[in-house]
PDB file of N, CA, C, O and CB in Angstrom:
ATOM      1  N   MET A   1       0.826  11.417 -11.384  1.00  0.00           N
ATOM      2  CA  MET A   1      -0.339  11.884 -12.328  1.00  0.00           C
ATOM      3  C   MET A   1      -0.468  10.539 -13.605  1.00  0.00           C
ATOM      4  O   MET A   1       0.413  10.300 -14.431  1.00  0.00           O
ATOM      5  CB  MET A   1       0.155  13.672 -13.121  1.00  0.00           C
ATOM      6  N   SER A   2      -1.206  10.124 -13.535  1.00  0.00           N
ATOM      7  CA  SER A   2      -1.671   9.169 -14.896  1.00  0.00           C
ATOM      8  C   SER A   2      -2.462   9.898 -16.011  1.00  0.00           C
ATOM      9  O   SER A   2      -3.371  10.712 -15.846  1.00  0.00           O
ATOM     10  CB  SER A   2      -2.706   7.908 -14.430  1.00  0.00           C
ATOM     11  N   LEU A   3      -1.900   9.415 -17.266  1.00  0.00           N
ATOM     12  CA  LEU A   3      -2.598  10.379 -18.384  1.00  0.00           C
ATOM     13  C   LEU A   3      -2.821   9.351 -19.393  1.00  0.00           C
ATOM     14  O   LEU A   3      -2.001   8.491 -19.715  1.00  0.00           O
ATOM     15  CB  LEU A   3      -1.638  11.748 -19.018  1.00  0.00           C
ATOM     16  N   TYR A   4      -4.184   9.531 -19.944  1.00  0.00           N
ATOM     17  CA  TYR A   4      -4.609   8.192 -20.932  1.00  0.00           C
ATOM     18  C   TYR A   4      -4.547   8.966 -22.363  1.00  0.00           C
ATOM     19  O   TYR A   4      -5.104  10.036 -22.611  1.00  0.00           O
ATOM     20  CB  TYR A   4      -6.447   7.404 -20.576  1.00  0.00           C
ATOM     21  N   LEU A   5      -3.769   8.212 -23.226  1.00  0.00           N
ATOM     22  CA  LEU A   5      -3.750   8.907 -24.578  1.00  0.00           C
ATOM     23  C   LEU A   5      -3.613   7.602 -25.601  1.00  0.00           C
ATOM     24  O   LEU A   5      -2.659   6.829 -25.519  1.00  0.00           O
ATOM     25  CB  LEU A   5      -2.371  10.105 -24.724  1.00  0.00           C
ATOM     26  N   ASN A   6      -4.669   7.451 -26.564  1.00  0.00           N
ATOM     27  CA  ASN A   6      -4.601   6.642 -27.548  1.00  0.00           C
ATOM     28  C   ASN A   6      -4.870   5.116 -26.858  1.00  0.00           C
ATOM     29  O   ASN A   6      -4.429   4.073 -27.341  1.00  0.00           O
ATOM     30  CB  ASN A   6      -3.217   6.881 -28.293  1.00  0.00           C
ATOM     31  N   GLY A   7      -5.639   5.202 -25.697  1.00  0.00           N
ATOM     32  CA  GLY A   7      -5.891   3.947 -25.338  1.00  0.00           C
ATOM     33  C   GLY A   7      -5.021   3.449 -24.245  1.00  0.00           C
ATOM     34  O   GLY A   7      -5.318   2.456 -23.580  1.00  0.00           O
ATOM     35  N   LYS A   8      -3.817   4.229 -24.046  1.00  0.00           N
ATOM     36  CA  LYS A   8      -2.526   3.682 -23.209  1.00  0.00           C
ATOM     37  C   LYS A   8      -2.555   4.582 -21.919  1.00  0.00           C
ATOM     38  O   LYS A   8      -3.197   5.631 -21.865  1.00  0.00           O
ATOM     39  CB  LYS A   8      -0.926   3.870 -24.098  1.00  0.00           C
ATOM     40  N   GLU A   9      -1.846   4.108 -20.947  1.00  0.00           N
ATOM     41  CA  GLU A   9      -1.828   4.886 -19.657  1.00  0.00           C
ATOM     42  C   GLU A   9      -0.366   5.180 -19.642  1.00  0.00           C
ATOM     43  O   GLU A   9       0.483   4.300 -19.788  1.00  0.00           O
ATOM     44  CB  GLU A   9      -2.394   4.070 -18.272  1.00  0.00           C
ATOM     45  N   TYR A  10      -0.071   6.562 -19.446  1.00  0.00           N
ATOM     46  CA  TYR A  10       1.386   6.969 -19.265  1.00  0.00           C
ATOM     47  C   TYR A  10       1.286   7.685 -17.573  1.00  0.00           C
ATOM     48  O   TYR A  10       0.219   7.901 -16.998  1.00  0.00           O
ATOM     49  CB  TYR A  10       1.941   8.260 -20.709  1.00  0.00           C
ATOM     50  N   MET A  11       2.575   7.947 -17.033  1.00  0.00           N
ATOM     51  CA  MET A  11       2.637   8.462 -15.731  1.00  0.00           C
ATOM     52  C   MET A  11       3.744   9.634 -16.006  1.00  0.00           C
ATOM     53  O   MET A  11       4.662   9.583 -16.824  1.00  0.00           O
ATOM     54  CB  MET A  11       3.046   7.271 -14.554  1.00  0.00           C
ATOM     55  N   ILE A  12       3.439  10.649 -15.158  1.00  0.00           N
ATOM     56  CA  ILE A  12       4.325  11.543 -14.993  1.00  0.00           C
ATOM     57  C   ILE A  12       4.624  11.501 -13.370  1.00  0.00           C
ATOM     58  O   ILE A  12       3.726  11.574 -12.532  1.00  0.00           O
ATOM     59  CB  ILE A  12       3.816  12.883 -15.600  1.00  0.00           C
ATOM     60  N   ILE A  13       5.715  11.401 -13.126  1.00  0.00           N
ATOM     61  CA  ILE A  13       6.232  11.276 -11.492  1.00  0.00           C
ATOM     62  C   ILE A  13       7.146  12.284 -11.116  1.00  0.00           C
ATOM     63  O   ILE A  13       8.129  12.469 -11.834  1.00  0.00           O
ATOM     64  CB  ILE A  13       7.019   9.903 -11.137  1.00  0.00           C
ATOM     65  N   ILE A  14       6.960  13.020 -10.018  1.00  0.00           N
ATOM     66  CA  ILE A  14       7.898  14.189  -9.750  1.00  0.00           C
ATOM     67  C   ILE A  14       8.644  13.721  -8.383  1.00  0.00           C
ATOM     68  O   ILE A  14       7.981  13.214  -7.478  1.00  0.00           O
ATOM     69  CB  ILE A  14       7.024  15.736  -9.573  1.00  0.00           C
ATOM     70  N   TYR A  15       9.850  13.883  -8.284  1.00  0.00           N
ATOM     71  CA  TYR A  15      10.847  13.589  -7.453  1.00  0.00           C
ATOM     72  C   TYR A  15      11.228  14.871  -6.871  1.00  0.00           C
ATOM     73  O   TYR A  15      10.753  15.898  -7.355  1.00  0.00           O
ATOM     74  CB  TYR A  15      11.928  12.883  -8.104  1.00  0.00           C
ATOM     75  N   GLY A  16      12.073  14.924  -5.837  1.00  0.00           N
ATOM     76  CA  GLY A  16      12.432  16.246  -5.272  1.00  0.00           C
ATOM     77  C   GLY A  16      13.571  16.739  -6.259  1.00  0.00           C
ATOM     78  O   GLY A  16      13.715  17.957  -6.364  1.00  0.00           O
ATOM     79  N   ASP A  17      14.419  15.868  -7.015  1.00  0.00           N
ATOM     80  CA  ASP A  17      15.402  16.629  -8.025  1.00  0.00           C
ATOM     81  C   ASP A  17      15.272  16.368  -9.372  1.00  0.00           C
ATOM     82  O   ASP A  17      16.107  16.663 -10.228  1.00  0.00           O
ATOM     83  CB  ASP A  17      16.783  16.354  -7.778  1.00  0.00           C
ATOM     84  N   ARG A  18      14.075  15.737  -9.579  1.00  0.00           N
ATOM     85  CA  ARG A  18      13.899  15.263 -11.112  1.00  0.00           C
ATOM     86  C   ARG A  18      12.370  14.772 -11.419  1.00  0.00           C
ATOM     87  O   ARG A  18      11.691  14.345 -10.485  1.00  0.00           O
ATOM     88  CB  ARG A  18      14.979  13.927 -11.445  1.00  0.00           C
ATOM     89  N   CYS A  19      11.950  14.826 -12.473  1.00  0.00           N
ATOM     90  CA  CYS A  19      10.884  13.961 -12.636  1.00  0.00           C
ATOM     91  C   CYS A  19      10.849  13.007 -14.004  1.00  0.00           C
ATOM     92  O   CYS A  19      11.766  13.002 -14.825  1.00  0.00           O
ATOM     93  CB  CYS A  19       9.698  14.831 -12.563  1.00  0.00           C
ATOM     94  N   SER A  20       9.847  12.338 -14.095  1.00  0.00           N
ATOM     95  CA  SER A  20       9.901  11.162 -15.143  1.00  0.00           C
ATOM     96  C   SER A  20       8.534  10.958 -15.773  1.00  0.00           C
ATOM     97  O   SER A  20       7.508  11.354 -15.219  1.00  0.00           O
ATOM     98  CB  SER A  20      10.364   9.750 -14.455  1.00  0.00           C
ATOM     99  N   PHE A  21       8.543  10.245 -17.106  1.00  0.00           N
ATOM    100  CA  PHE A  21       7.571   9.873 -17.753  1.00  0.00           C
ATOM    101  C   PHE A  21       7.808   8.524 -18.115  1.00  0.00           C
ATOM    102  O   PHE A  21       8.966   8.137 -18.271  1.00  0.00           O
ATOM    103  CB  PHE A  21       7.321  10.686 -18.740  1.00  0.00           C
ATOM    104  N   GLN A  22       6.632   7.600 -18.301  1.00  0.00           N
ATOM    105  CA  GLN A  22       6.632   6.528 -18.616  1.00  0.00           C
ATOM    106  C   GLN A  22       5.467   5.878 -18.925  1.00  0.00           C
ATOM    107  O   GLN A  22       4.401   6.188 -18.393  1.00  0.00           O
ATOM    108  CB  GLN A  22       7.189   6.057 -17.899  1.00  0.00           C
ATOM    109  N   ARG A  23       5.589   4.889 -19.844  1.00  0.00           N
ATOM    110  CA  ARG A  23       4.311   4.277 -20.304  1.00  0.00           C
ATOM    111  C   ARG A  23       3.930   3.038 -19.336  1.00  0.00           C
ATOM    112  O   ARG A  23       4.749   2.130 -19.194  1.00  0.00           O
ATOM    113  CB  ARG A  23       4.470   3.776 -21.875  1.00  0.00           C
ATOM    114  N   CYS A  24       2.816   3.007 -18.742  1.00  0.00           N
ATOM    115  CA  CYS A  24       2.200   1.953 -17.877  1.00  0.00           C
ATOM    116  C   CYS A  24       1.767   0.598 -18.319  1.00  0.00           C
ATOM    117  O   CYS A  24       1.085   0.584 -19.344  1.00  0.00           O
ATOM    118  CB  CYS A  24       1.128   2.465 -17.367  1.00  0.00           C
ATOM    119  N   GLY A  25       2.013  -0.475 -17.784  1.00  0.00           N
ATOM    120  CA  GLY A  25       1.344  -1.671 -18.191  1.00  0.00           C
ATOM    121  C   GLY A  25       1.993  -2.915 -17.609  1.00  0.00           C
ATOM    122  O   GLY A  25       3.003  -2.868 -16.906  1.00  0.00           O
ATOM    123  N   ILE A  26       1.262  -4.194 -17.991  1.00  0.00           N
ATOM    124  CA  ILE A  26       2.156  -5.384 -17.428  1.00  0.00           C
ATOM    125  C   ILE A  26       2.966  -5.562 -18.455  1.00  0.00           C
ATOM    126  O   ILE A  26       4.165  -5.552 -18.177  1.00  0.00           O
ATOM    127  CB  ILE A  26       1.455  -6.765 -17.024  1.00  0.00           C
ATOM    128  N   ASN A  27       2.623  -5.747 -19.733  1.00  0.00           N
ATOM    129  CA  ASN A  27       3.676  -6.375 -20.711  1.00  0.00           C
ATOM    130  C   ASN A  27       4.139  -5.318 -21.813  1.00  0.00           C
ATOM    131  O   ASN A  27       4.794  -5.676 -22.791  1.00  0.00           O
ATOM    132  CB  ASN A  27       3.018  -7.715 -21.488  1.00  0.00           C
ATOM    133  N   ASP A  28       3.734  -3.905 -21.580  1.00  0.00           N
ATOM    134  CA  ASP A  28       4.390  -2.980 -22.763  1.00  0.00           C
ATOM    135  C   ASP A  28       4.796  -1.719 -21.727  1.00  0.00           C
ATOM    136  O   ASP A  28       4.516  -0.582 -22.107  1.00  0.00           O
ATOM    137  CB  ASP A  28       3.117  -2.461 -24.259  1.00  0.00           C
ATOM    138  N   ARG A  29       5.283  -1.855 -20.756  1.00  0.00           N
ATOM    139  CA  ARG A  29       5.418  -0.876 -19.720  1.00  0.00           C
ATOM    140  C   ARG A  29       6.983  -0.307 -20.527  1.00  0.00           C
ATOM    141  O   ARG A  29       7.674  -1.017 -21.258  1.00  0.00           O
ATOM    142  CB  ARG A  29       5.452  -1.636 -17.847  1.00  0.00           C
ATOM    143  N   SER A  30       7.252   1.029 -20.183  1.00  0.00           N
ATOM    144  CA  SER A  30       8.391   1.619 -20.953  1.00  0.00           C
ATOM    145  C   SER A  30       9.709   1.650 -20.170  1.00  0.00           C
ATOM    146  O   SER A  30      10.795   1.557 -20.742  1.00  0.00           O
ATOM    147  CB  SER A  30       8.043   3.049 -21.381  1.00  0.00           C
ATOM    148  N   GLY A  31       9.555   1.809 -18.594  1.00  0.00           N
ATOM    149  CA  GLY A  31      10.495   2.101 -17.919  1.00  0.00           C
ATOM    150  C   GLY A  31      10.472   3.705 -17.680  1.00  0.00           C
ATOM    151  O   GLY A  31       9.844   4.367 -18.505  1.00  0.00           O
ATOM    152  N   GLU A  32      11.058   4.317 -16.701  1.00  0.00           N
ATOM    153  CA  GLU A  32      11.134   5.955 -16.510  1.00  0.00           C
ATOM    154  C   GLU A  32      12.046   6.439 -17.518  1.00  0.00           C
ATOM    155  O   GLU A  32      12.968   5.755 -17.960  1.00  0.00           O
ATOM    156  CB  GLU A  32      11.700   6.479 -15.008  1.00  0.00           C
ATOM    157  N   HIS A  33      11.811   7.512 -17.846  1.00  0.00           N
ATOM    158  CA  HIS A  33      12.637   8.483 -18.681  1.00  0.00           C
ATOM    159  C   HIS A  33      12.675   9.671 -17.775  1.00  0.00           C
ATOM    160  O   HIS A  33      11.647  10.285 -17.489  1.00  0.00           O
ATOM    161  CB  HIS A  33      11.995   8.847 -20.196  1.00  0.00           C
ATOM    162  N   TYR A  34      13.950  10.024 -17.287  1.00  0.00           N
ATOM    163  CA  TYR A  34      14.156  10.990 -16.519  1.00  0.00           C
ATOM    164  C   TYR A  34      14.317  12.463 -17.099  1.00  0.00           C
ATOM    165  O   TYR A  34      14.826  12.566 -18.215  1.00  0.00           O
ATOM    166  CB  TYR A  34      15.172  10.600 -15.855  1.00  0.00           C
ATOM    167  N   PHE A  35      13.917  13.621 -16.416  1.00  0.00           N
ATOM    168  CA  PHE A  35      14.303  14.943 -16.774  1.00  0.00           C
ATOM    169  C   PHE A  35      14.708  15.947 -15.617  1.00  0.00           C
ATOM    170  O   PHE A  35      14.315  15.673 -14.484  1.00  0.00           O
ATOM    171  CB  PHE A  35      13.203  15.497 -17.516  1.00  0.00           C
ATOM    172  N   LYS A  36      15.343  16.906 -15.785  1.00  0.00           N
ATOM    173  CA  LYS A  36      15.783  17.853 -14.708  1.00  0.00           C
ATOM    174  C   LYS A  36      14.595  18.723 -14.361  1.00  0.00           C
ATOM    175  O   LYS A  36      14.547  19.111 -13.194  1.00  0.00           O
ATOM    176  CB  LYS A  36      17.031  18.754 -15.163  1.00  0.00           C
ATOM    177  N   SER A  37      13.667  19.078 -15.153  1.00  0.00           N
ATOM    178  CA  SER A  37      12.310  19.887 -14.690  1.00  0.00           C
ATOM    179  C   SER A  37      11.332  19.209 -15.534  1.00  0.00           C
ATOM    180  O   SER A  37      11.584  18.359 -16.388  1.00  0.00           O
ATOM    181  CB  SER A  37      12.283  21.645 -14.968  1.00  0.00           C
ATOM    182  N   LEU A  38       9.965  19.763 -15.143  1.00  0.00           N
ATOM    183  CA  LEU A  38       8.660  19.249 -15.687  1.00  0.00           C
ATOM    184  C   LEU A  38       8.726  20.438 -17.159  1.00  0.00           C
ATOM    185  O   LEU A  38       8.236  20.115 -18.240  1.00  0.00           O
ATOM    186  CB  LEU A  38       7.065  19.455 -14.316  1.00  0.00           C
ATOM    187  N   ASP A  39       9.174  21.324 -17.010  1.00  0.00           N
ATOM    188  CA  ASP A  39       9.471  22.311 -18.412  1.00  0.00           C
ATOM    189  C   ASP A  39      10.123  21.486 -19.520  1.00  0.00           C
ATOM    190  O   ASP A  39       9.704  21.466 -20.677  1.00  0.00           O
ATOM    191  CB  ASP A  39      10.598  23.657 -18.091  1.00  0.00           C
ATOM    192  N   GLU A  40      11.125  20.845 -19.096  1.00  0.00           N
ATOM    193  CA  GLU A  40      12.026  19.900 -19.884  1.00  0.00           C
ATOM    194  C   GLU A  40      11.171  18.777 -20.334  1.00  0.00           C
ATOM    195  O   GLU A  40      11.198  18.416 -21.510  1.00  0.00           O
ATOM    196  CB  GLU A  40      13.268  19.343 -19.029  1.00  0.00           C
ATOM    197  N   LEU A  41      10.489  18.266 -19.539  1.00  0.00           N
ATOM    198  CA  LEU A  41       9.631  17.025 -19.868  1.00  0.00           C
ATOM    199  C   LEU A  41       8.596  17.265 -20.646  1.00  0.00           C
ATOM    200  O   LEU A  41       8.366  16.489 -21.574  1.00  0.00           O
ATOM    201  CB  LEU A  41       9.094  16.382 -18.766  1.00  0.00           C
ATOM    202  N   TYR A  42       7.804  18.344 -20.425  1.00  0.00           N
ATOM    203  CA  TYR A  42       6.786  18.732 -21.225  1.00  0.00           C
ATOM    204  C   TYR A  42       7.050  18.871 -22.873  1.00  0.00           C
ATOM    205  O   TYR A  42       6.280  18.447 -23.735  1.00  0.00           O
ATOM    206  CB  TYR A  42       6.373  19.978 -20.647  1.00  0.00           C
ATOM    207  N   ARG A  43       8.368  19.591 -23.121  1.00  0.00           N
ATOM    208  CA  ARG A  43       8.880  20.001 -24.349  1.00  0.00           C
ATOM    209  C   ARG A  43       9.438  18.706 -25.391  1.00  0.00           C
ATOM    210  O   ARG A  43       9.350  18.657 -26.618  1.00  0.00           O
ATOM    211  CB  ARG A  43      10.046  21.023 -23.962  1.00  0.00           C
ATOM    212  N   ALA A  44       9.981  17.787 -24.537  1.00  0.00           N
ATOM    213  CA  ALA A  44      10.631  16.713 -25.002  1.00  0.00           C
ATOM    214  C   ALA A  44       9.615  15.476 -25.739  1.00  0.00           C
ATOM    215  O   ALA A  44       8.558  15.114 -25.224  1.00  0.00           O
ATOM    216  CB  ALA A  44      11.422  16.217 -23.764  1.00  0.00           C
ATOM    217  N   GLN A  45      10.061  15.018 -26.804  1.00  0.00           N
ATOM    218  CA  GLN A  45       9.422  13.836 -27.058  1.00  0.00           C
ATOM    219  C   GLN A  45       9.641  12.654 -26.224  1.00  0.00           C
ATOM    220  O   GLN A  45      10.732  12.292 -25.782  1.00  0.00           O
ATOM    221  CB  GLN A  45       9.691  13.526 -28.246  1.00  0.00           C
ATOM    222  N   GLN A  46       8.405  12.030 -26.028  1.00  0.00           N
ATOM    223  CA  GLN A  46       8.609  11.053 -24.922  1.00  0.00           C
ATOM    224  C   GLN A  46       8.423   9.453 -25.763  1.00  0.00           C
ATOM    225  O   GLN A  46       8.569   9.379 -26.983  1.00  0.00           O
ATOM    226  CB  GLN A  46       7.316  11.383 -23.541  1.00  0.00           C
ATOM    227  N   ILE A  47       8.161   8.512 -25.099  1.00  0.00           N
ATOM    228  CA  ILE A  47       7.680   7.203 -25.653  1.00  0.00           C
ATOM    229  C   ILE A  47       6.672   7.322 -26.406  1.00  0.00           C
ATOM    230  O   ILE A  47       5.865   8.218 -26.159  1.00  0.00           O
ATOM    231  CB  ILE A  47       7.339   6.282 -24.759  1.00  0.00           C
ATOM    232  N   ASP A  48       6.478   6.480 -27.468  1.00  0.00           N
ATOM    233  CA  ASP A  48       5.431   6.621 -28.459  1.00  0.00           C
ATOM    234  C   ASP A  48       5.401   7.884 -29.053  1.00  0.00           C
ATOM    235  O   ASP A  48       4.273   8.206 -29.426  1.00  0.00           O
ATOM    236  CB  ASP A  48       4.173   6.364 -27.932  1.00  0.00           C
ATOM    237  N   GLY A  49       6.143   8.570 -29.226  1.00  0.00           N
ATOM    238  CA  GLY A  49       6.295   9.921 -29.932  1.00  0.00           C
ATOM    239  C   GLY A  49       5.486  11.086 -29.488  1.00  0.00           C
ATOM    240  O   GLY A  49       5.205  12.048 -30.203  1.00  0.00           O
ATOM    241  N   ILE A  50       5.055  10.883 -27.968  1.00  0.00           N
ATOM    242  CA  ILE A  50       4.383  11.868 -27.331  1.00  0.00           C
ATOM    243  C   ILE A  50       5.233  13.217 -26.958  1.00  0.00           C
ATOM    244  O   ILE A  50       6.304  13.117 -26.360  1.00  0.00           O
ATOM    245  CB  ILE A  50       3.828  11.237 -26.156  1.00  0.00           C
ATOM    246  N   VAL A  51       4.748  14.355 -27.304  1.00  0.00           N
ATOM    247  CA  VAL A  51       5.258  15.436 -26.774  1.00  0.00           C
ATOM    248  C   VAL A  51       4.200  16.045 -25.853  1.00  0.00           C
ATOM    249  O   VAL A  51       3.403  16.751 -26.470  1.00  0.00           O
ATOM    250  CB  VAL A  51       5.729  16.322 -27.819  1.00  0.00           C
ATOM    251  N   PRO A  52       4.007  15.964 -24.672  1.00  0.00           N
ATOM    252  CA  PRO A  52       3.123  16.496 -23.872  1.00  0.00           C
ATOM    253  C   PRO A  52       2.706  17.961 -24.086  1.00  0.00           C
ATOM    254  O   PRO A  52       1.545  18.291 -23.848  1.00  0.00           O
ATOM    255  CB  PRO A  52       3.594  16.310 -22.676  1.00  0.00           C
ATOM    256  N   GLU A  53       3.672  18.909 -24.556  1.00  0.00           N
ATOM    257  CA  GLU A  53       3.224  20.170 -24.880  1.00  0.00           C
ATOM    258  C   GLU A  53       2.416  20.258 -26.001  1.00  0.00           C
ATOM    259  O   GLU A  53       1.421  20.982 -25.985  1.00  0.00           O
ATOM    260  CB  GLU A  53       4.213  20.979 -25.028  1.00  0.00           C
ATOM    261  N   ARG A  54       2.749  19.558 -27.046  1.00  0.00           N
ATOM    262  CA  ARG A  54       1.939  19.434 -28.345  1.00  0.00           C
ATOM    263  C   ARG A  54       0.802  18.806 -28.291  1.00  0.00           C
ATOM    264  O   ARG A  54      -0.203  19.289 -28.812  1.00  0.00           O
ATOM    265  CB  ARG A  54       2.574  18.817 -29.325  1.00  0.00           C
ATOM    266  N   ASP A  55       0.793  17.592 -27.629  1.00  0.00           N
ATOM    267  CA  ASP A  55      -0.285  16.558 -27.508  1.00  0.00           C
ATOM    268  C   ASP A  55      -1.322  16.764 -26.264  1.00  0.00           C
ATOM    269  O   ASP A  55      -2.124  15.869 -25.998  1.00  0.00           O
ATOM    270  CB  ASP A  55       0.427  15.152 -27.357  1.00  0.00           C
ATOM    271  N   TRP A  56      -1.281  17.832 -25.600  1.00  0.00           N
ATOM    272  CA  TRP A  56      -2.031  17.883 -24.358  1.00  0.00           C
ATOM    273  C   TRP A  56      -3.347  17.906 -24.662  1.00  0.00           C
ATOM    274  O   TRP A  56      -4.004  17.170 -23.926  1.00  0.00           O
ATOM    275  CB  TRP A  56      -1.720  18.985 -23.517  1.00  0.00           C
ATOM    276  N   ASP A  57      -3.974  18.493 -25.491  1.00  0.00           N
ATOM    277  CA  ASP A  57      -5.304  18.559 -25.900  1.00  0.00           C
ATOM    278  C   ASP A  57      -5.773  17.263 -26.122  1.00  0.00           C
ATOM    279  O   ASP A  57      -6.970  17.052 -25.932  1.00  0.00           O
ATOM    280  CB  ASP A  57      -5.488  19.357 -27.034  1.00  0.00           C
ATOM    281  N   LYS A  58      -4.931  16.220 -26.546  1.00  0.00           N
ATOM    282  CA  LYS A  58      -5.366  14.854 -27.256  1.00  0.00           C
ATOM    283  C   LYS A  58      -5.469  13.934 -25.929  1.00  0.00           C
ATOM    284  O   LYS A  58      -5.794  12.751 -26.038  1.00  0.00           O
ATOM    285  CB  LYS A  58      -4.121  14.196 -28.527  1.00  0.00           C
ATOM    286  N   ILE A  59      -5.214  14.451 -24.814  1.00  0.00           N
ATOM    287  CA  ILE A  59      -5.215  13.450 -23.731  1.00  0.00           C
ATOM    288  C   ILE A  59      -7.052  13.188 -23.403  1.00  0.00           C
ATOM    289  O   ILE A  59      -7.984  13.993 -23.389  1.00  0.00           O
ATOM    290  CB  ILE A  59      -4.196  14.182 -22.223  1.00  0.00           C
ATOM    291  N   GLU A  60      -7.000  11.765 -23.180  1.00  0.00           N
ATOM    292  CA  GLU A  60      -8.425  11.235 -22.864  1.00  0.00           C
ATOM    293  C   GLU A  60      -8.865  11.604 -21.492  1.00  0.00           C
ATOM    294  O   GLU A  60      -9.945  12.140 -21.241  1.00  0.00           O
ATOM    295  CB  GLU A  60      -8.506   9.676 -22.984  1.00  0.00           C
ATOM    296  N   LYS A  61      -7.958  11.282 -20.624  1.00  0.00           N
ATOM    297  CA  LYS A  61      -8.220  11.533 -19.210  1.00  0.00           C
ATOM    298  C   LYS A  61      -6.976  11.481 -18.637  1.00  0.00           C
ATOM    299  O   LYS A  61      -5.997  10.882 -19.083  1.00  0.00           O
ATOM    300  CB  LYS A  61      -9.169  10.592 -18.543  1.00  0.00           C
ATOM    301  N   ILE A  62      -7.085  12.445 -17.145  1.00  0.00           N
ATOM    302  CA  ILE A  62      -6.004  12.613 -16.402  1.00  0.00           C
ATOM    303  C   ILE A  62      -6.508  12.063 -14.938  1.00  0.00           C
ATOM    304  O   ILE A  62      -7.610  12.395 -14.501  1.00  0.00           O
ATOM    305  CB  ILE A  62      -5.499  14.145 -16.474  1.00  0.00           C
ATOM    306  N   ALA A  63      -5.681  11.257 -14.263  1.00  0.00           N
ATOM    307  CA  ALA A  63      -6.108  10.928 -12.953  1.00  0.00           C
ATOM    308  C   ALA A  63      -4.844  11.344 -12.093  1.00  0.00           C
ATOM    309  O   ALA A  63      -3.698  11.143 -12.496  1.00  0.00           O
ATOM    310  CB  ALA A  63      -6.551   9.338 -12.813  1.00  0.00           C
ATOM    311  N   SER A  64      -5.147  11.953 -10.851  1.00  0.00           N
ATOM    312  CA  SER A  64      -4.356  12.768 -10.059  1.00  0.00           C
ATOM    313  C   SER A  64      -4.821  12.306  -8.863  1.00  0.00           C
ATOM    314  O   SER A  64      -5.993  12.074  -8.568  1.00  0.00           O
ATOM    315  CB  SER A  64      -4.437  14.246 -10.265  1.00  0.00           C
ATOM    316  N   TRP A  65      -3.515  12.144  -7.958  1.00  0.00           N
ATOM    317  CA  TRP A  65      -3.575  11.872  -6.513  1.00  0.00           C
ATOM    318  C   TRP A  65      -3.332  12.824  -5.608  1.00  0.00           C
ATOM    319  O   TRP A  65      -2.389  13.554  -5.915  1.00  0.00           O
ATOM    320  CB  TRP A  65      -2.796  10.967  -6.187  1.00  0.00           C
ATOM    321  N   ASP A  66      -4.013  13.128  -4.314  1.00  0.00           N
ATOM    322  CA  ASP A  66      -3.488  14.159  -3.449  1.00  0.00           C
ATOM    323  C   ASP A  66      -2.140  13.858  -3.158  1.00  0.00           C
ATOM    324  O   ASP A  66      -1.727  12.740  -2.850  1.00  0.00           O
ATOM    325  CB  ASP A  66      -4.246  14.317  -2.212  1.00  0.00           C
ATOM    326  N   ILE A  67      -1.344  15.073  -3.285  1.00  0.00           N
ATOM    327  CA  ILE A  67       0.114  14.893  -3.157  1.00  0.00           C
ATOM    328  C   ILE A  67       0.545  16.152  -1.994  1.00  0.00           C
ATOM    329  O   ILE A  67      -0.198  17.076  -1.662  1.00  0.00           O
ATOM    330  CB  ILE A  67       0.926  15.065  -4.829  1.00  0.00           C
ATOM    331  N   GLU A  68       1.694  15.949  -1.582  1.00  0.00           N
ATOM    332  CA  GLU A  68       2.145  16.854  -0.481  1.00  0.00           C
ATOM    333  C   GLU A  68       3.493  17.277  -0.908  1.00  0.00           C
ATOM    334  O   GLU A  68       4.323  16.406  -1.167  1.00  0.00           O
ATOM    335  CB  GLU A  68       2.168  16.163   0.976  1.00  0.00           C
ATOM    336  N   ILE A  69       3.821  18.638  -1.015  1.00  0.00           N
ATOM    337  CA  ILE A  69       4.898  19.115  -1.566  1.00  0.00           C
ATOM    338  C   ILE A  69       5.744  19.668  -0.407  1.00  0.00           C
ATOM    339  O   ILE A  69       5.134  20.459   0.313  1.00  0.00           O
ATOM    340  CB  ILE A  69       4.553  20.086  -2.618  1.00  0.00           C
ATOM    341  N   HIS A  70       7.017  19.418  -0.079  1.00  0.00           N
ATOM    342  CA  HIS A  70       7.798  19.379   1.030  1.00  0.00           C
ATOM    343  C   HIS A  70       8.816  20.532   0.315  1.00  0.00           C
ATOM    344  O   HIS A  70       9.161  20.314  -0.846  1.00  0.00           O
ATOM    345  CB  HIS A  70       8.419  17.751   1.499  1.00  0.00           C
ATOM    346  N   ASN A  71       9.281  21.708   0.969  1.00  0.00           N
ATOM    347  CA  ASN A  71      10.243  22.471   0.610  1.00  0.00           C
ATOM    348  C   ASN A  71      11.532  22.142   1.355  1.00  0.00           C
ATOM    349  O   ASN A  71      12.557  22.784   1.127  1.00  0.00           O
ATOM    350  CB  ASN A  71       9.830  23.768   0.762  1.00  0.00           C
TER     351      ASN A  71
END
């Protein structure tokens, strides 16, 4: 999922055993910061001081793709 906030693009990526948050871009990408769960990611301060739980209503746009979830 891509999030747009303050004119920048960020991504949340969900893996089987963890998830990550990162700032996207060619020259200013941040690299992935990993978390054990989405709950942990949402509550933690991310790159650029973003706390998804606190800043969710400030998101300018969300882009998502169809995903498959395997158990």
